C-alpha positions as CSV (number, residue, x, y, z in Angstrom):
1,M,130.0,20.7,-44.4
2,A,126.4,19.8,-44.4
3,V,126.5,18.2,-47.7
4,D,129.3,15.9,-46.5
5,V,127.2,15.3,-43.5
6,T,124.4,14.1,-45.8
7,I,126.6,11.9,-47.9
8,E,128.1,10.6,-44.9
9,T,124.5,9.6,-43.8
10,M,123.7,8.2,-47.0
11,C,126.9,5.8,-47.4
12,T,126.2,4.7,-43.7
13,A,122.7,4.0,-44.7
14,V,123.6,2.2,-47.6
15,A,126.3,0.0,-45.9
16,E,123.7,-0.9,-43.3
17,M,121.4,-2.6,-45.9
18,T,121.2,-6.0,-46.5
19,K,121.5,-7.4,-50.2
20,E,117.4,-7.6,-50.4
21,E,116.9,-4.4,-49.2
22,V,119.4,-2.8,-51.6
23,K,118.0,-4.8,-54.6
24,Q,114.7,-3.5,-53.7
25,Q,115.6,0.0,-53.3
26,I,117.4,-0.3,-56.9
27,L,114.4,-2.2,-58.5
28,H,112.1,0.9,-57.2
29,F,114.3,3.7,-57.6
30,D,112.6,6.8,-58.6
31,G,115.3,9.2,-59.6
32,P,116.5,11.4,-62.5
33,V,118.4,8.6,-63.8
34,P,115.8,5.4,-64.5
35,L,117.6,2.1,-63.5
36,D,116.6,-0.7,-65.7
37,F,118.1,-3.8,-64.0
38,T,116.3,-7.3,-64.0
39,E,115.9,-9.0,-60.7
40,D,118.0,-11.8,-62.2
41,Y,120.7,-9.5,-62.8
42,L,120.9,-8.2,-59.5
43,D,120.6,-11.6,-58.1
44,S,123.9,-12.2,-59.8
45,L,125.8,-9.6,-58.0
46,E,127.5,-9.3,-55.1
47,L,126.2,-7.1,-52.2
48,D,129.4,-4.5,-52.7
49,K,128.5,-3.9,-56.6
50,L,124.5,-3.6,-55.6
51,R,125.7,-1.0,-52.7
52,H,128.0,0.8,-55.4
53,I,125.1,1.0,-58.0
54,L,122.7,2.4,-55.3
55,L,125.1,4.9,-53.8
56,A,125.9,6.2,-57.4
57,A,122.1,6.7,-58.1
58,L,121.5,8.2,-54.8
59,L,124.6,10.9,-55.5
60,V,123.2,11.6,-58.7
61,A,119.8,12.3,-57.8
62,Q,121.0,14.5,-55.0
63,R,122.7,16.7,-57.2
64,K,119.7,17.5,-59.1
């Protein structure tokens, strides 16, 4: 149950971020899986895709 609450909280936080906030989180992500995206590439993506990338990275990081 506590894990579900944490995931829900994480999802809510990511959903409330602006495109710039999500982009900065991805560019400076320090997790077990390195994210190697250029700023130009991230600029070309829609906000929903950026949120998906960030949330996936956060979920993987939480499992470790």
